[in-house]
KOLBA-577578 format. One record per residue (C-alpha): residue number from 1; residue in three letters; x, y, z. Coordinates in steps of 0.001 Angstrom, whole numbers. Each point is the difference from the previous one (the first is absolute). Example, Ala and Ser with C-alpha at 12.3 -4.5 7.8 and 13.67 -1.06 7.14 Angstrom:
! residues 2
NODE num residu       X       Y       Z
NODE   1    ala   12300   -4500    7800
NODE   2    ser    1370    3440    -660
END
This chain:
! residues 378
NODE num residu       X       Y       Z
NODE   1    met   52483 -123296   53323
NODE   2    thr    2459   -2452     206
NODE   3    ser    2502    -412    2702
NODE   4    gly    1379   -2091    2562
NODE   5    leu   -1220     787    3937
NODE   6    lys    2913    1271    1792
NODE   7    lys    -230    1309    4000
NODE   8    leu    -856    3556     721
NODE   9    gly    3043     -98    2433
NODE  10    asp    2333    -373   -3496
NODE  11    val   -1571    2686   -1720
NODE  12    ala    -389    2443    3185
NODE  13    asp    1406    1258    3264
NODE  14    val   -2518    -729    3154
NODE  15    gln     608    1819    3278
NODE  16    met   -2067    -468    2917
NODE  17    gly   -1111    1934    1689
NODE  18    gln     802     597    4244
NODE  19    ser   -1898    1583    2192
NODE  20    pro    2190    3234    1632
NODE  21    pro     342     666    3909
NODE  22    gly   -3714    1373     968
NODE  23    asp    1339    3635    1198
NODE  24    thr     937     180   -3100
NODE  25    tyr   -3116     463   -1685
NODE  26    asn   -1514    3682     130
NODE  27    thr   -3134    1624   -2277
NODE  28    glu    1707    3099    -320
NODE  29    gly    2081    -916   -3001
NODE  30    asp    3195    -539    1597
NODE  31    gly    2193   -1972   -1931
NODE  32    leu   -1317   -2151   -2932
NODE  33    pro   -3324   -1373    -684
NODE  34    phe   -1020   -3335    1716
NODE  35    phe   -2030   -2805    -857
NODE  36    gln    -410   -2708    1774
NODE  37    gly   -2678   -1943   -1961
NODE  38    lys   -3110    -134   -2703
NODE  39    ala   -1836    2533    2829
NODE  40    glu    1425    2403   -1573
NODE  41    phe    -590    -839   -3943
NODE  42    gly   -1898    1754   -2130
NODE  43    glu    -942   -1507   -3442
NODE  44    asp    3170     552   -1657
NODE  45    thr    1982    1835    2581
NODE  46    pro     662     168    4266
NODE  47    thr   -1292    3660    2165
NODE  48    lys    2098     840    1878
NODE  49    ala   -1262     254    3895
NODE  50    lys    3379    -951    1987
NODE  51    trp    3711    1168    -458
NODE  52    cys    3394   -1315    1320
NODE  53    ser    3014    1553    1511
NODE  54    ser    2669   -2349    -285
NODE  55    pro   -2030   -3073   -2883
NODE  56    ser    1698   -3954     136
NODE  57    arg   -1296    -303   -3814
NODE  58    ile     179    1870   -2514
NODE  59    ala   -2432    -159   -3101
NODE  60    glu     896    2450   -3149
NODE  61    ala   -2155    1298   -2362
NODE  62    gly   -1645   -2383   -2585
NODE  63    asp     166   -2995    2754
NODE  64    ile   -2826   -2116    -171
NODE  65    leu   -1289    -369    3602
NODE  66    leu   -1098   -3415     852
NODE  67    ser   -2348    -750    2840
NODE  68    val    1702   -3076    1301
NODE  69    arg   -2140    -453    3439
NODE  70    ala   -3599     -33     647
NODE  71    pro    -873     380   -2529
NODE  72    val    2241   -1258   -2514
NODE  73    gly     578     852   -3903
NODE  74    pro   -1492    3802    -143
NODE  75    thr    2393    2747   -1767
NODE  76    asn     852    3353    -518
NODE  77    phe    2794    1614   -1555
NODE  78    ala    1998    2453    2337
NODE  79    thr     -91    3535   -1456
NODE  80    glu    3031    1640    2266
NODE  81    arg    2866   -1308    2155
NODE  82    cys   -1615   -2346    2815
NODE  83    cys      64   -1906    3110
NODE  84    ile   -2117   -3163    -168
NODE  85    gly    -405   -2073    3210
NODE  86    arg     391   -3749     162
NODE  87    gly   -4040     -80   -1719
NODE  88    leu    1285     868   -3467
NODE  89    ala    2705    -904   -2505
NODE  90    ala    2193    2518   -2598
NODE  91    ile    -202   -2028   -3052
NODE  92    arg    2452    2019   -2712
NODE  93    ala     204   -2012   -3607
NODE  94    lys    3436    -297   -1473
NODE  95    pro    -221    2103   -3068
NODE  96    gln    1419   -2029   -2452
NODE  97    gln   -1823   -3049     737
NODE  98    cys   -3437    1372    1013
NODE  99    asn   -2537    3075      41
NODE 100    gln    -968     702    3055
NODE 101    his   -3833    1005   -1195
NODE 102    tyr     -97   -4049   -1414
NODE 103    ile    1279   -1170    3387
NODE 104    arg   -2869    1990    2054
NODE 105    tyr   -2686   -1017   -2643
NODE 106    tyr    1322   -3524     563
NODE 107    leu    -411     686    3789
NODE 108    arg   -3271     609    -740
NODE 109    arg   -1282   -2759   -2259
NODE 110    phe    1029   -2312    3106
NODE 111    glu    -672    1667    2351
NODE 112    thr   -2523   -2744    1838
NODE 113    glu    2614   -2453    -701
NODE 114    ile    2656    1878    1895
NODE 115    ala   -1992     692    2654
NODE 116    ala    -592   -4166     697
NODE 117    arg    3471    -176     595
NODE 118    gly    -426    2332    3260
NODE 119    val     519   -2580    3361
NODE 120    gly    -423    1122    3310
NODE 121    ser   -2668    -692    2805
NODE 122    thr    -782    3382     300
NODE 123    phe    1375    1744   -2636
NODE 124    ala     945   -1081   -3435
NODE 125    ala    3169    1269    -798
NODE 126    ile    2674   -1001   -2939
NODE 127    gly    3479     615    -258
NODE 128    arg    3153     942   -1714
NODE 129    lys     431   -4223   -1784
NODE 130    asp   -4285     335    -542
NODE 131    val     626    3211   -1616
NODE 132    glu    2926    -792   -1993
NODE 133    gly    -858   -2999   -1027
NODE 134    leu   -3314     527   -1978
NODE 135    leu     174    -704   -3744
NODE 136    leu   -1201    2484   -3020
NODE 137    pro    -126   -1033   -3860
NODE 138    val    3166    2809    -479
NODE 139    pro      85     358   -4135
NODE 140    ser    2451    2771   -1606
NODE 141    leu    -402    3699    1197
NODE 142    pro   -1498    1250   -3311
NODE 143    gln   -2861   -2793     471
NODE 144    gln    -485    1166    3601
NODE 145    glu     -51    3431    -836
NODE 146    arg   -3230   -1285   -2441
NODE 147    ile   -2081   -1348    2656
NODE 148    val     827    2598    2478
NODE 149    lys   -1131    2603   -2636
NODE 150    leu   -3267   -2048    -543
NODE 151    leu    -567    -412    3752
NODE 152    asp     297    3455     845
NODE 153    glu   -2539     868   -3058
NODE 154    ala   -2306   -2172    1355
NODE 155    asp     125    1249    3845
NODE 156    ala    -182    3771   -1350
NODE 157    leu   -2809    -901   -1347
NODE 158    arg   -1056   -1086    3074
NODE 159    lys     968    2498    2390
NODE 160    leu   -1395    2985   -2231
NODE 161    arg   -3629   -2273     578
NODE 162    ala     486     520    3621
NODE 163    gln     891    3237     177
NODE 164    ala   -3621     460   -2505
NODE 165    asp   -1399   -1727    3254
NODE 166    gln    1038    1790    2358
NODE 167    arg   -1203    2973   -1738
NODE 168    thr   -3504   -1302    -374
NODE 169    ala     241    -801    3574
NODE 170    val     -88    4053     338
NODE 171    leu   -2790     967   -2209
NODE 172    ile   -2776   -1097    2838
NODE 173    pro     821    2522    2253
NODE 174    ala     541    2684   -2292
NODE 175    leu   -3326    -281   -1490
NODE 176    phe   -1813      16    3670
NODE 177    his    2250    2940     700
NODE 178    glu    -978    2017   -3678
NODE 179    met   -3682   -1074     122
NODE 180    phe    -680     528    4251
NODE 181    gly    3372    1143    1971
NODE 182    asp    -507    4266   -1015
NODE 183    glu   -3841    -113     813
NODE 184    ser   -1496    -100    3851
NODE 185    phe   -2760   -2185     169
NODE 186    pro   -2801   -1121    2544
NODE 187    glu    1740   -2354    2493
NODE 188    arg   -2174   -2932    1269
NODE 189    pro    1294   -1990    2563
NODE 190    leu     806   -4062    -958
NODE 191    ile   -2473   -1437    1849
NODE 192    glu   -2714    1390   -1109
NODE 193    leu    1356    -956   -4263
NODE 194    val    -862   -3800    2109
NODE 195    asp   -2678   -2384     381
NODE 196    gln    -985     313    3672
NODE 197    ser   -1503   -3668    -138
NODE 198    arg    4167    -861      14
NODE 199    gly    1674    3514     886
NODE 200    ile    4164    -179     280
NODE 201    ser    1233   -3251    1261
NODE 202    tyr    3058   -2070      68
NODE 203    gly     255   -4214    -537
NODE 204    val     959   -2679    1521
NODE 205    val    2017     206    3828
NODE 206    gln     491   -3078     607
NODE 207    arg     398   -2147   -3977
NODE 208    gly    1882   -3134    1849
NODE 209    asn    1851   -2207   -2405
NODE 210    his    -324    -234   -4063
NODE 211    phe   -3529   -1847    -564
NODE 212    pro     228   -1874   -3540
NODE 213    gly   -3505     538   -1677
NODE 214    gly   -1405    2614    2800
NODE 215    val    -540    4099   -1185
NODE 216    pro    3272    2327   -1523
NODE 217    leu    1024    2116    2497
NODE 218    val    1326    3617   -1528
NODE 219    arg    3386    1071    1462
NODE 220    ile    1714    2530    -854
NODE 221    ser    2630   -1861   -2355
NODE 222    asp   -3456    -278   -1964
NODE 223    phe     -10    4033   -1159
NODE 224    gly    3911     705     720
NODE 225    asn     -12    2228   -3419
NODE 226    asn   -3521    1687     325
NODE 227    ile   -1658   -2816   -1706
NODE 228    phe   -1773   -3068    1037
NODE 229    glu    2152   -2740    -800
NODE 230    pro     295   -2903    1804
NODE 231    lys    2825   -2418    -103
NODE 232    asp      92   -2819    3242
NODE 233    ile   -3263     -59     975
NODE 234    val    -830    -780    3691
NODE 235    ser   -3324   -1279     895
NODE 236    val   -1941    -620    3107
NODE 237    glu   -2364   -2128    1340
NODE 238    pro   -3232    1573    -924
NODE 239    asn   -1930    -386    3198
NODE 240    ile    3386    2664     906
NODE 241    ser    -933    2299   -2667
NODE 242    ala   -3905      78     754
NODE 243    lys     834     970    3255
NODE 244    tyr    1075    3369   -1974
NODE 245    gln   -3194     415   -2724
NODE 246    arg     719    3896     278
NODE 247    thr    2936    -375   -2378
NODE 248    val   -1361   -2753   -2025
NODE 249    leu    1240    1066   -3577
NODE 250    val   -2518     315   -2381
NODE 251    gly    1718    2164   -2151
NODE 252    gly     245    3545   -1061
NODE 253    glu    1398     370    3512
NODE 254    leu    3371    2458     810
NODE 255    ile    2652   -1477    2183
NODE 256    val    2399    2458    1855
NODE 257    ser    2955   -2069    2130
NODE 258    ile     243    1640    3176
NODE 259    arg    2138   -2122    1584
NODE 260    gly    3798    -203    -758
NODE 261    thr     501    1445   -3235
NODE 262    val   -2674    2365     550
NODE 263    gly   -1926    1834   -3125
NODE 264    arg    -335   -2952   -2771
NODE 265    val   -2778     491   -1530
NODE 266    ala   -2104   -2433   -2969
NODE 267    ile   -3403    -337   -1108
NODE 268    val   -1217   -3473      60
NODE 269    pro   -1069   -1777   -3108
NODE 270    ala   -3488   -2373    -393
NODE 271    met    2029   -3147     264
NODE 272    ala    1499     223    3193
NODE 273    lys   -3864      68    1070
NODE 274    gly    -137   -1871    3073
NODE 275    trp    3493     460    1734
NODE 276    asn     755    1622    2693
NODE 277    val    3048    2226    1315
NODE 278    ala    2495     228    2568
NODE 279    arg    -276    2028    3565
NODE 280    glu    3100    1749   -1795
NODE 281    val   -2683    1191   -2934
NODE 282    ala   -2846    2215     559
NODE 283    val   -3277    -553   -2512
NODE 284    ile   -1977    3100   -1470
NODE 285    pro   -3143   -1041   -1534
NODE 286    leu    -862    2951   -1635
NODE 287    leu   -3523    1338   -1055
NODE 288    his    -661   -1140   -3653
NODE 289    asp    -813    3963    -858
NODE 290    val    4385     502     810
NODE 291    ser    2663     403   -2363
NODE 292    arg    2754   -3140     385
NODE 293    pro    2626    1010   -2226
NODE 294    phe    -418    3720    1181
NODE 295    leu     166    -784    4020
NODE 296    his    2848   -2120    -952
NODE 297    ser    2501    2452   -1583
NODE 298    tyr   -1756    2133    3325
NODE 299    leu    1535   -2634    2380
NODE 300    leu    3356    -177   -1790
NODE 301    ser    -121    3866    -356
NODE 302    ser    2847    1221    2072
NODE 303    phe   -2868    1732    2187
NODE 304    ala   -1195   -3213     901
NODE 305    gln    2718   -1413     258
NODE 306    asn    1361    2093    2448
NODE 307    phe   -2777     826    2337
NODE 308    ile     178   -4186     337
NODE 309    thr    3509    -135     627
NODE 310    gly    -710    3192    2596
NODE 311    glu   -2209   -1895    1477
NODE 312    ile    2100   -3196     454
NODE 313    arg     492   -1218    3685
NODE 314    gly    2012   -1988    1827
NODE 315    ile    3918   -1602      22
NODE 316    ala     342   -3904      28
NODE 317    gln   -3213    -470   -2027
NODE 318    arg    -995    3657   -2170
NODE 319    gly   -3175     435   -1313
NODE 320    ile   -3192    2373    -421
NODE 321    asn   -3305    -463    1929
NODE 322    leu   -3151     -21   -1817
NODE 323    glu    -955    3089    1826
NODE 324    asp    2177    1964   -1632
NODE 325    leu    -491   -2111   -3384
NODE 326    arg   -3203    1440     748
NODE 327    arg       9    3229     106
NODE 328    leu    2113     815   -3335
NODE 329    pro    -982    2310   -1775
NODE 330    val    -457    -826   -3799
NODE 331    pro    -644    3106   -2771
NODE 332    gln   -3858    -273   -1496
NODE 333    pro     822    1113   -4146
NODE 334    pro   -2970     348   -1964
NODE 335    lys   -1277   -3533   -1501
NODE 336    leu     912     604   -3410
NODE 337    leu    3640     853     725
NODE 338    gln     225   -3154    2256
NODE 339    glu   -1058   -1877   -3359
NODE 340    lys    2148    1801   -2178
NODE 341    phe    2969   -1148    2401
NODE 342    ala   -1196   -3945    -145
NODE 343    val     237      15   -3964
NODE 344    arg    2933    2231    -200
NODE 345    leu    1677   -2896    2680
NODE 346    glu   -1850   -2905   -1846
NODE 347    glu    2037    1447   -3280
NODE 348    ile    3266    -425    1994
NODE 349    his      -7   -3467    1846
NODE 350    arg    -824   -1455   -3793
NODE 351    met    3129    1828   -1195
NODE 352    glu    1741   -1316    3175
NODE 353    ser   -1534   -3341   -1126
NODE 354    asn    1594     409   -3351
NODE 355    gln    3298     737    1456
NODE 356    ile     333   -2845    2028
NODE 357    ser   -1239   -2255   -3124
NODE 358    arg    3007    1545   -1361
NODE 359    ala    2785      68    2821
NODE 360    gln    -897   -3528     257
NODE 361    arg    1045    -318   -3386
NODE 362    leu    2794    1588    -330
NODE 363    glu     918   -1684    3583
NODE 364    asp    -422   -2893   -1550
NODE 365    leu    2003     508   -2987
NODE 366    phe    3095    1467    1781
NODE 367    leu     373   -3295    1555
NODE 368    ser    -792   -2306   -2620
NODE 369    ile    3052    1854   -1679
NODE 370    leu    2182    -494    3743
NODE 371    his    -759   -3779    -410
NODE 372    arg     565    -355   -3184
NODE 373    ala    3892    1459    -164
NODE 374    phe     919   -2232    2331
NODE 375    ala   -1668   -2935   -1654
NODE 376    gly    2045     494   -3056
NODE 377    glu   -3084    1724   -2087
NODE 378    leu    1263    3311    -588
END
């Protein structure tokens, strides 16, 4: 791609948003859709939540909406005429000079660099001059259209993969319902399925400051997707963890979030042996013959989740009492049926693992093409 650099303001019209009077906002659909910033953005288009009966600044359908205030850089396309607040700018390509989608891909490619231009002690923001002064390579329109076509194709593959992943996410609940949902099985309270020497307990109450090299502490954020996947590990002093022996992990337990965001569930892997948990997490040390995959899926079922959320207490600090969790009724299907479920579940997990690998390859392909497009390599 051979071309000179041009300022964005030379090849597109830029309009900065402005917040209209607060008494003109509404949620009843009166006036134009009103977008204030990144909070309303989806992957490509924003979601309507507010309207404005007396808009100050207007974007047209097809305009690029650029977030210019905390955070700086993300983009969406306007799907209809709308009002934009001061957190957004509307960008409209001059059709004889630049392709609208080419500009959007340029903004996506350099989002991090654009964000770095933000200034302000409280909220990072960029102004009109910053936006109009962005430099981008501007090849001929046919060349821009060819680049857009390549990027559209790579992006479409990436999105199809994401859609397939979303469909896969419903397979496990569907399988659970297929195998257990229409049958009536004997029930036992959850407490009868656990190692009574440990019972069901919550973890460390006063953990203190992070203690490097100490005992890792599992928090709700470490199993936010109902899978044990710790990220920013916090550790406590060994002598503090030692005061909570009942919740020191050995692997194979279930953990449940019982405060704040209630009802998340994960199976503890063997690699977490010796770790402990925070006070907002309850440890369920299951007996050896209890099926972990079955109970994990059951605790995520609508019945169990409705039971758990129905027992939530408190306003400032929402949570479920351990006594309520202990009496949760658990169906007892035949062991062979539970084992069959576990086998099919493992097949789904293998498929999910392959999908994640494919999704990463498609993401890498898209990013590679995106980088090459603006490095003159396409």
